[in-house]
N, CA, C and O atoms as a Tinker XYZ file with bonds, in Angstrom:
   340  protein
     1  N      0.899000   -1.041000   -0.014000    73     2
     2  CA     0.123000   -0.001000    0.136000    64     1     3
     3  C      0.837000    1.169000    0.055000    63     2     4     5
     4  O      1.763000    1.352000    0.845000    81     3
     5  N      0.511000    2.122000   -0.906000    73     3     6
     6  CA     1.340000    3.471000   -0.927000    64     5     7
     7  C      0.455000    4.523000   -0.527000    63     6     8     9
     8  O     -0.634000    4.616000   -1.093000    81     7
     9  N      0.802000    5.383000    0.438000    73     7    10
    10  CA     0.094000    6.423000    0.942000    64     9    11
    11  C      0.810000    7.743000    0.517000    63    10    12    13
    12  O      1.912000    8.092000    0.939000    81    11
    13  N      0.073000    8.403000   -0.336000    73    11    14
    14  CA     0.778000    9.653000   -0.850000    64    13    15
    15  C      0.138000   10.924000    0.111000    63    14    16    17
    16  O     -1.049000   11.009000    0.425000    81    15
    17  N      1.201000   11.878000    0.497000    73    15    18
    18  CA     0.754000   12.947000    1.262000    64    17    19
    19  C     -0.183000   13.701000    0.783000    63    18    20    21
    20  O     -0.477000   13.790000   -0.409000    81    19
    21  N     -0.746000   14.337000    1.784000    73    19    22
    22  CA    -1.762000   15.519000    1.321000    64    21    23
    23  C     -1.060000   16.652000    0.517000    63    22    24    25
    24  O     -0.105000   17.185000    1.081000    81    23
    25  N     -1.394000   17.079000   -0.685000    73    23    26
    26  CA    -0.733000   18.031000   -1.358000    64    25    27
    27  C     -1.179000   19.305000   -1.031000    63    26    28    29
    28  O     -2.336000   19.561000   -0.698000    81    27
    29  N     -0.159000   20.202000   -1.132000    73    27    30
    30  CA    -0.470000   21.541000   -0.736000    64    29    31
    31  C     -1.193000   22.210000   -2.101000    63    30    32    33
    32  O     -1.028000   21.683000   -3.201000    81    31
    33  N     -1.825000   23.147000   -1.966000    73    31    34
    34  CA    -2.679000   24.102000   -3.104000    64    33    35
    35  C     -2.636000   25.369000   -2.841000    63    34    36    37
    36  O     -2.677000   25.670000   -1.649000    81    35
    37  N     -2.553000   26.324000   -3.726000    73    35    38
    38  CA    -2.786000   27.698000   -3.597000    64    37    39
    39  C     -4.203000   28.101000   -2.796000    63    38    40    41
    40  O     -4.297000   28.868000   -1.838000    81    39
    41  N     -5.184000   27.426000   -3.408000    73    39    42
    42  CA    -6.462000   27.565000   -2.956000    64    41    43
    43  C     -6.610000   27.350000   -1.443000    63    42    44    45
    44  O     -7.298000   28.101000   -0.751000    81    43
    45  N     -5.936000   26.293000   -0.955000    73    43    46
    46  CA    -5.955000   25.884000    0.368000    64    45    47
    47  C     -5.064000   26.261000    1.155000    63    46    48    49
    48  O     -5.042000   25.633000    2.213000    81    47
    49  N     -4.105000   27.278000    1.002000    73    47    50
    50  CA    -2.893000   27.477000    1.493000    64    49    51
    51  C     -2.939000   27.850000    2.851000    63    50    52    53
    52  O     -1.920000   27.632000    3.506000    81    51
    53  N     -3.925000   28.376000    3.422000    73    51    54
    54  CA    -4.128000   28.731000    4.752000    64    53    55
    55  C     -4.430000   27.416000    5.606000    63    54    56    57
    56  O     -4.339000   27.537000    6.828000    81    55
    57  N     -4.730000   26.350000    5.154000    73    55    58
    58  CA    -4.829000   25.067000    5.822000    64    57    59
    59  C     -3.725000   24.239000    5.742000    63    58    60    61
    60  O     -3.746000   23.102000    6.213000    81    59
    61  N     -2.564000   24.811000    5.070000    73    59    62
    62  CA    -1.421000   23.808000    4.896000    64    61    63
    63  C     -0.718000   23.537000    6.200000    63    62    64    65
    64  O     -0.269000   22.401000    6.354000    81    63
    65  N     -0.573000   24.354000    7.084000    73    63    66
    66  CA    -0.183000   24.018000    8.380000    64    65    67
    67  C     -0.706000   22.680000    9.063000    63    66    68    69
    68  O      0.003000   21.761000    9.474000    81    67
    69  N     -2.150000   22.765000    9.100000    73    67    70
    70  CA    -2.941000   21.481000    9.507000    64    69    71
    71  C     -2.584000   20.258000    8.626000    63    70    72    73
    72  O     -2.422000   19.160000    9.159000    81    71
    73  N     -2.471000   20.407000    7.433000    73    71    74
    74  CA    -2.344000   19.389000    6.398000    64    73    75
    75  C     -1.042000   18.767000    6.680000    63    74    76    77
    76  O     -0.952000   17.540000    6.683000    81    75
    77  N      0.070000   19.590000    6.940000    73    75    78
    78  CA     1.454000   19.185000    6.998000    64    77    79
    79  C      1.536000   18.274000    8.413000    63    78    80    81
    80  O      2.169000   17.220000    8.487000    81    79
    81  N      0.804000   18.857000    9.482000    73    79    82
    82  CA     0.902000   17.925000   10.652000    64    81    83
    83  C      0.181000   16.618000   10.397000    63    82    84    85
    84  O      0.725000   15.592000   10.804000    81    83
    85  N     -1.032000   16.536000    9.742000    73    83    86
    86  CA    -1.658000   15.367000    9.213000    64    85    87
    87  C     -0.639000   14.484000    8.438000    63    86    88    89
    88  O     -0.564000   13.284000    8.704000    81    87
    89  N      0.156000   15.059000    7.473000    73    87    90
    90  CA     1.201000   14.222000    6.638000    64    89    91
    91  C      2.163000   13.635000    7.579000    63    90    92    93
    92  O      2.561000   12.480000    7.422000    81    91
    93  N      2.578000   14.421000    8.609000    73    91    94
    94  CA     3.591000   13.819000    9.619000    64    93    95
    95  C      3.052000   12.634000   10.333000    63    94    96    97
    96  O      3.750000   11.637000   10.513000    81    95
    97  N      1.819000   12.722000   10.744000    73    95    98
    98  CA     1.174000   11.738000   11.491000    64    97    99
    99  C      1.060000   10.390000   10.542000    63    98   100   101
   100  O      1.306000    9.277000   11.008000    81    99
   101  N      0.643000   10.603000    9.097000    73    99   102
   102  CA     0.455000    9.589000    8.384000    64   101   103
   103  C      1.840000    8.940000    8.104000    63   102   104   105
   104  O      1.969000    7.717000    8.058000    81   103
   105  N      2.846000    9.785000    7.924000    73   103   106
   106  CA     4.211000    9.108000    7.912000    64   105   107
   107  C      4.651000    8.191000    8.964000    63   106   108   109
   108  O      5.151000    7.083000    8.767000    81   107
   109  N      4.441000    8.707000   10.030000    73   107   110
   110  CA     4.693000    7.837000   11.422000    64   109   111
   111  C      4.105000    6.574000   11.333000    63   110   112   113
   112  O      4.761000    5.540000   11.462000    81   111
   113  N      2.829000    6.602000   11.105000    73   111   114
   114  CA     1.861000    5.408000   11.142000    64   113   115
   115  C      2.419000    4.362000    9.967000    63   114   116   117
   116  O      2.518000    3.154000   10.183000    81   115
   117  N      2.722000    4.900000    8.866000    73   115   118
   118  CA     3.130000    4.231000    7.771000    64   117   119
   119  C      4.461000    3.434000    8.069000    63   118   120   121
   120  O      4.647000    2.315000    7.591000    81   119
   121  N      5.298000    4.015000    8.815000    73   119   122
   122  CA     6.629000    3.738000    9.177000    64   121   123
   123  C      6.670000    2.457000   10.091000    63   122   124   125
   124  O      7.668000    1.741000   10.177000    81   123
   125  N      5.365000    2.211000   10.840000    73   123   126
   126  CA     5.172000    1.172000   11.615000    64   125   127
   127  C      4.654000    0.050000   11.175000    63   126   128   129
   128  O      4.554000   -0.941000   11.897000    81   127
   129  N      4.239000    0.089000    9.841000    73   127   130
   130  CA     3.467000   -0.938000    9.274000    64   129   131
   131  C      4.193000   -1.631000    8.275000    63   130   132   133
   132  O      4.820000   -0.986000    7.435000    81   131
   133  N      4.180000   -2.999000    8.264000    73   131   134
   134  CA     4.860000   -3.568000    7.013000    64   133   135
   135  C      3.951000   -3.239000    5.854000    63   134   136   137
   136  O      2.773000   -2.916000    6.002000    81   135
   137  N      4.598000   -3.345000    4.634000    73   135   138
   138  CA     3.827000   -3.340000    3.316000    64   137   139
   139  C      3.041000   -1.965000    3.208000    63   138   140   141
   140  O      2.062000   -1.888000    2.466000    81   139
   141  N      3.421000   -1.020000    3.857000    73   139   142
   142  CA     2.965000    0.255000    3.792000    64   141   143
   143  C      3.986000    1.384000    3.531000    63   142   144   145
   144  O      4.973000    1.476000    4.261000    81   143
   145  N      3.784000    2.231000    2.531000    73   143   146
   146  CA     4.830000    2.994000    2.220000    64   145   147
   147  C      4.210000    4.398000    2.151000    63   146   148   149
   148  O      3.139000    4.537000    1.559000    81   147
   149  N      4.879000    5.541000    2.776000    73   147   150
   150  CA     4.499000    6.984000    2.624000    64   149   151
   151  C      5.251000    7.555000    1.689000    63   150   152   153
   152  O      6.475000    7.470000    1.790000    81   151
   153  N      4.704000    8.190000    0.693000    73   151   154
   154  CA     5.494000    8.973000   -0.192000    64   153   155
   155  C      5.221000   10.338000   -0.280000    63   154   156   157
   156  O      4.088000   10.682000   -0.616000    81   155
   157  N      6.085000   11.177000   -0.030000    73   155   158
   158  CA     5.930000   12.673000    0.242000    64   157   159
   159  C      6.215000   13.273000   -1.166000    63   158   160   161
   160  O      7.309000   13.459000   -1.700000    81   159
   161  N      4.877000   13.547000   -1.667000    73   159   162
   162  CA     4.712000   14.495000   -2.765000    64   161   163
   163  C      4.588000   15.930000   -2.405000    63   162   164   165
   164  O      4.850000   16.781000   -3.255000    81   163
   165  N      4.236000   16.238000   -1.301000    73   163   166
   166  CA     4.119000   17.666000   -0.803000    64   165   167
   167  C      5.196000   18.509000   -0.853000    63   166   168   169
   168  O      5.092000   19.622000   -1.369000    81   167
   169  N      6.442000   18.021000   -0.271000    73   167   170
   170  CA     7.513000   18.785000   -0.120000    64   169   171
   171  C      7.989000   19.400000   -1.317000    63   170   172   173
   172  O      8.110000   20.623000   -1.382000    81   171
   173  N      8.306000   18.540000   -2.402000    73   171   174
   174  CA     8.648000   19.320000   -3.754000    64   173   175
   175  C      7.573000   20.088000   -4.420000    63   174   176   177
   176  O      7.766000   20.471000   -5.573000    81   175
   177  N      6.533000   20.335000   -3.855000    73   175   178
   178  CA     5.341000   21.151000   -4.270000    64   177   179
   179  C      5.301000   22.580000   -3.769000    63   178   180   181
   180  O      4.590000   23.485000   -4.205000    81   179
   181  N      6.269000   22.638000   -2.684000    73   179   182
   182  CA     6.539000   24.094000   -2.041000    64   181   183
   183  C      7.530000   24.791000   -2.430000    63   182   184   185
   184  O      8.600000   24.243000   -2.694000    81   183
   185  N      7.367000   26.048000   -2.532000    73   183   186
   186  CA     8.547000   26.963000   -2.909000    64   185   187
   187  C      9.547000   27.046000   -1.678000    63   186   188   189
   188  O      9.412000   26.253000   -0.746000    81   187
   189  N     10.648000   28.098000   -1.673000    73   187   190
   190  CA    11.719000   28.150000   -0.952000    64   189   191
   191  C     11.114000   28.791000    0.390000    63   190   192   193
   192  O     11.801000   28.707000    1.408000    81   191
   193  N      9.924000   29.397000    0.444000    73   191   194
   194  CA     9.256000   29.929000    1.528000    64   193   195
   195  C      8.162000   29.220000    2.235000    63   194   196   197
   196  O      7.516000   29.642000    3.194000    81   195
   197  N      8.022000   27.825000    1.486000    73   195   198
   198  CA     7.052000   27.009000    2.059000    64   197   199
   199  C      5.747000   27.150000    1.605000    63   198   200   201
   200  O      4.864000   26.694000    2.331000    81   199
   201  N      5.414000   27.723000    0.484000    73   199   202
   202  CA     4.124000   28.024000   -0.132000    64   201   203
   203  C      3.922000   27.249000   -1.397000    63   202   204   205
   204  O      4.878000   27.010000   -2.134000    81   203
   205  N      2.775000   26.872000   -1.656000    73   203   206
   206  CA     2.526000   26.026000   -2.839000    64   205   207
   207  C      3.042000   26.765000   -4.157000    63   206   208   209
   208  O      2.868000   27.964000   -4.376000    81   207
   209  N      3.610000   25.997000   -4.881000    73   207   210
   210  CA     4.127000   26.478000   -6.174000    64   209   211
   211  C      3.022000   26.565000   -7.198000    63   210   212   213
   212  O      2.520000   25.567000   -7.715000    81   211
   213  N      2.695000   27.712000   -7.445000    73   211   214
   214  CA     1.577000   27.968000   -8.404000    64   213   215
   215  C      1.780000   27.548000   -9.597000    63   214   216   217
   216  O      0.774000   27.228000  -10.231000    81   215
   217  N      3.046000   27.428000  -10.226000    73   215   218
   218  CA     3.313000   26.781000  -11.557000    64   217   219
   219  C      2.732000   25.363000  -11.816000    63   218   220   221
   220  O      2.564000   24.932000  -12.957000    81   219
   221  N      2.441000   24.676000  -10.713000    73   219   222
   222  CA     1.970000   23.276000  -10.733000    64   221   223
   223  C      0.559000   23.058000  -10.729000    63   222   224   225
   224  O      0.082000   21.924000  -10.680000    81   223
   225  N     -0.196000   24.203000  -10.783000    73   223   226
   226  CA    -1.726000   24.134000  -10.560000    64   225   227
   227  C     -2.491000   24.820000  -11.925000    63   226   228   229
   228  O     -1.975000   25.651000  -12.672000    81   227
   229  N     -3.613000   24.348000  -12.023000    73   227   230
   230  CA    -4.284000   24.943000  -13.055000    64   229   231
   231  C     -4.851000   26.362000  -12.558000    63   230   232   233
   232  O     -4.479000   26.787000  -11.464000    81   231
   233  N     -5.685000   27.047000  -13.295000    73   231   234
   234  CA    -6.325000   28.339000  -12.932000    64   233   235
   235  C     -6.919000   28.437000  -11.636000    63   234   236   237
   236  O     -6.836000   29.449000  -10.940000    81   235
   237  N     -7.609000   27.231000  -11.258000    73   235   238
   238  CA    -8.365000   27.513000  -10.066000    64   237   239
   239  C     -7.508000   27.150000   -8.738000    63   238   240   241
   240  O     -8.054000   26.931000   -7.657000    81   239
   241  N     -6.417000   27.119000   -8.893000    73   239   242
   242  CA    -5.411000   26.865000   -7.680000    64   241   243
   243  C     -5.619000   25.628000   -6.841000    63   242   244   245
   244  O     -5.040000   25.499000   -5.762000    81   243
   245  N     -6.440000   24.718000   -7.326000    73   243   246
   246  CA    -6.683000   23.590000   -6.522000    64   245   247
   247  C     -6.125000   22.145000   -7.327000    63   246   248   249
   248  O     -5.517000   21.221000   -6.786000    81   247
   249  N     -6.464000   22.232000   -8.557000    73   247   250
   250  CA    -6.280000   21.017000   -9.493000    64   249   251
   251  C     -4.938000   21.112000  -10.044000    63   250   252   253
   252  O     -4.567000   22.223000  -10.425000    81   251
   253  N     -4.118000   20.070000  -10.149000    73   251   254
   254  CA    -2.636000   20.185000  -10.777000    64   253   255
   255  C     -2.817000   20.121000  -12.179000    63   254   256   257
   256  O     -3.702000   19.498000  -12.765000    81   255
   257  N     -1.894000   20.826000  -12.689000    73   255   258
   258  CA    -1.646000   20.777000  -14.299000    64   257   259
   259  C     -0.776000   19.882000  -14.673000    63   258   260   261
   260  O     -0.402000   19.063000  -13.833000    81   259
   261  N     -0.305000   19.839000  -15.889000    73   259   262
   262  CA     0.631000   18.715000  -16.319000    64   261   263
   263  C      1.968000   18.534000  -15.708000    63   262   264   265
   264  O      2.544000   17.455000  -15.571000    81   263
   265  N      2.496000   19.948000  -15.282000    73   263   266
   266  CA     3.710000   19.971000  -14.616000    64   265   267
   267  C      3.571000   19.326000  -13.199000    63   266   268   269
   268  O      4.441000   18.545000  -12.814000    81   267
   269  N      2.558000   19.618000  -12.462000    73   267   270
   270  CA     2.058000   19.124000  -11.365000    64   269   271
   271  C      2.119000   17.374000  -11.232000    63   270   272   273
   272  O      2.622000   16.723000  -10.316000    81   271
   273  N      1.471000   16.901000  -12.396000    73   271   274
   274  CA     1.578000   15.492000  -12.526000    64   273   275
   275  C      2.917000   14.852000  -12.994000    63   274   276   277
   276  O      3.198000   13.672000  -12.788000    81   275
   277  N      3.689000   15.713000  -13.622000    73   275   278
   278  CA     4.868000   15.381000  -13.975000    64   277   279
   279  C      5.944000   15.190000  -12.808000    63   278   280   281
   280  O      6.813000   14.319000  -12.804000    81   279
   281  N      5.722000   16.214000  -11.755000    73   279   282
   282  CA     6.394000   16.065000  -10.559000    64   281   283
   283  C      6.116000   14.751000   -9.721000    63   282   284   285
   284  O      6.972000   14.013000   -9.232000    81   283
   285  N      4.758000   14.614000   -9.659000    73   283   286
   286  CA     4.341000   13.400000   -9.029000    64   285   287
   287  C      4.983000   12.092000   -9.587000    63   286   288   289
   288  O      5.511000   11.200000   -8.923000    81   287
   289  N      4.836000   12.157000  -10.908000    73   287   290
   290  CA     5.368000   10.840000  -11.791000    64   289   291
   291  C      6.870000   10.572000  -11.252000    63   290   292   293
   292  O      7.266000    9.477000  -10.851000    81   291
   293  N      7.716000   11.877000  -11.318000    73   291   294
   294  CA     9.079000   11.614000  -10.956000    64   293   295
   295  C      9.394000   10.949000   -9.523000    63   294   296   297
   296  O     10.316000   10.180000   -9.251000    81   295
   297  N      8.450000   11.416000   -8.733000    73   295   298
   298  CA     8.519000   10.822000   -7.291000    64   297   299
   299  C      8.006000    9.248000   -7.183000    63   298   300   301
   300  O      8.766000    8.381000   -6.753000    81   299
   301  N      6.794000    8.985000   -7.565000    73   299   302
   302  CA     5.969000    7.748000   -7.356000    64   301   303
   303  C      6.727000    6.610000   -8.376000    63   302   304   305
   304  O      7.057000    5.512000   -7.926000    81   303
   305  N      6.944000    6.954000   -9.664000    73   303   306
   306  CA     7.547000    5.945000  -10.517000    64   305   307
   307  C      8.696000    5.296000  -10.039000    63   306   308   309
   308  O      8.756000    4.067000  -10.040000    81   307
   309  N      9.594000    5.984000   -9.641000    73   307   310
   310  CA    10.813000    5.171000   -9.274000    64   309   311
   311  C     10.635000    4.280000   -8.115000    63   310   312   313
   312  O     11.246000    3.213000   -8.055000    81   311
   313  N      9.758000    4.700000   -7.115000    73   311   314
   314  CA     9.410000    3.664000   -5.955000    64   313   315
   315  C      8.749000    2.447000   -6.370000    63   314   316   317
   316  O      9.081000    1.325000   -5.986000    81   315
   317  N      7.706000    2.731000   -7.247000    73   315   318
   318  CA     6.946000    1.674000   -7.809000    64   317   319
   319  C      7.924000    0.650000   -8.567000    63   318   320   321
   320  O      7.996000   -0.542000   -8.268000    81   319
   321  N      8.600000    1.207000   -9.490000    73   319   322
   322  CA     9.625000    0.368000  -10.137000    64   321   323
   323  C     10.549000   -0.415000   -9.324000    63   322   324   325
   324  O     10.830000   -1.559000   -9.682000    81   323
   325  N     11.078000    0.120000   -8.199000    73   323   326
   326  CA    12.073000   -0.494000   -7.562000    64   325   327
   327  C     11.268000   -1.503000   -6.471000    63   326   328   329
   328  O     11.919000   -2.416000   -5.963000    81   327
   329  N     10.215000   -1.374000   -6.207000    73   327   330
   330  CA     9.591000   -2.257000   -5.327000    64   329   331
   331  C      8.993000   -3.639000   -6.295000    63   330   332   333
   332  O      8.785000   -4.744000   -5.794000    81   331
   333  N      8.813000   -3.367000   -7.508000    73   331   334
   334  CA     8.276000   -4.361000   -8.479000    64   333   335
   335  C      9.466000   -5.092000   -9.058000    63   334   336   337
   336  O      9.241000   -5.983000   -9.877000    81   335
   337  N     10.524000   -4.850000   -8.767000    73   335   338
   338  CA    11.753000   -5.471000   -9.360000    64   337   339
   339  C     12.515000   -6.382000   -8.473000    63   338   340
   340  O     13.536000   -6.932000   -8.884000    81   339
Protein backbone atom coordinates (compact mmCIF):
# COMPACT_ATOMS: atom_id res chain seq x y z
CA UNK A 1 0.00 0.00 0.00
CA UNK A 2 1.31 3.43 -0.93
CA UNK A 3 0.07 6.48 0.93
CA UNK A 4 0.64 9.77 -0.81
CA UNK A 5 0.92 12.88 1.30
CA UNK A 6 -1.81 15.46 1.23
CA UNK A 7 -0.76 17.95 -1.43
CA UNK A 8 -0.54 21.66 -0.75
CA UNK A 9 -2.51 23.93 -3.05
CA UNK A 10 -2.73 27.69 -3.48
CA UNK A 11 -6.49 27.59 -2.92
CA UNK A 12 -6.06 25.91 0.48
CA UNK A 13 -2.79 27.56 1.52
CA UNK A 14 -4.24 28.73 4.84
CA UNK A 15 -4.99 25.11 5.72
CA UNK A 16 -1.48 23.91 4.86
CA UNK A 17 -0.05 23.90 8.43
CA UNK A 18 -2.81 21.52 9.54
CA UNK A 19 -2.34 19.35 6.45
CA UNK A 20 1.42 19.23 7.05
CA UNK A 21 0.87 17.99 10.61
CA UNK A 22 -1.50 15.35 9.26
CA UNK A 23 1.15 14.27 6.75
CA UNK A 24 3.64 13.87 9.60
CA UNK A 25 1.21 11.63 11.44
CA UNK A 26 0.51 9.55 8.35
CA UNK A 27 4.24 9.12 7.75
CA UNK A 28 4.76 7.92 11.35
CA UNK A 29 1.93 5.40 11.10
CA UNK A 30 3.13 4.12 7.72
CA UNK A 31 6.66 3.64 9.10
CA UNK A 32 5.29 1.30 11.76
CA UNK A 33 3.40 -0.90 9.30
CA UNK A 34 4.76 -3.59 7.06
CA UNK A 35 3.89 -3.32 3.38
CA UNK A 36 2.88 0.33 3.73
CA UNK A 37 4.96 3.15 2.26
CA UNK A 38 4.48 6.88 2.66
CA UNK A 39 5.43 8.91 -0.42
CA UNK A 40 6.02 12.61 0.18
CA UNK A 41 4.73 14.43 -2.88
CA UNK A 42 4.03 17.58 -0.85
CA UNK A 43 7.50 18.87 -0.04
CA UNK A 44 8.61 19.23 -3.69
CA UNK A 45 5.38 21.12 -4.36
CA UNK A 46 6.43 23.94 -2.01
CA UNK A 47 8.61 26.90 -2.88
CA UNK A 48 11.59 28.08 -0.83
CA UNK A 49 9.22 29.96 1.49
CA UNK A 50 7.06 26.92 2.14
CA UNK A 51 4.18 28.05 -0.07
CA UNK A 52 2.52 25.98 -2.81
CA UNK A 53 4.20 26.47 -6.18
CA UNK A 54 1.51 28.06 -8.38
CA UNK A 55 3.13 26.84 -11.59
CA UNK A 56 2.02 23.30 -10.68
CA UNK A 57 -1.70 24.15 -10.66
CA UNK A 58 -4.46 25.00 -13.05
CA UNK A 59 -6.23 28.35 -12.94
CA UNK A 60 -8.38 27.29 -9.99
CA UNK A 61 -5.40 26.89 -7.64
CA UNK A 62 -6.61 23.45 -6.56
CA UNK A 63 -6.18 20.99 -9.42
CA UNK A 64 -2.75 20.15 -10.73
CA UNK A 65 -1.70 20.81 -14.30
CA UNK A 66 0.65 18.68 -16.41
CA UNK A 67 3.70 20.04 -14.56
CA UNK A 68 2.21 18.97 -11.23
CA UNK A 69 1.50 15.46 -12.46
CA UNK A 70 4.97 15.27 -14.00
CA UNK A 71 6.43 16.09 -10.58
CA UNK A 72 4.36 13.35 -8.95
CA UNK A 73 5.45 10.88 -11.63
CA UNK A 74 9.12 11.64 -10.88
CA UNK A 75 8.45 10.76 -7.22
CA UNK A 76 6.09 7.81 -7.48
CA UNK A 77 7.34 5.92 -10.54
CA UNK A 78 10.88 5.14 -9.29
CA UNK A 79 9.48 3.78 -6.02
CA UNK A 80 6.96 1.57 -7.79
CA UNK A 81 9.56 0.26 -10.21
CA UNK A 82 12.04 -0.44 -7.38
CA UNK A 83 9.43 -2.34 -5.40
CA UNK A 84 8.28 -4.38 -8.39
CA UNK A 85 11.73 -5.59 -9.42
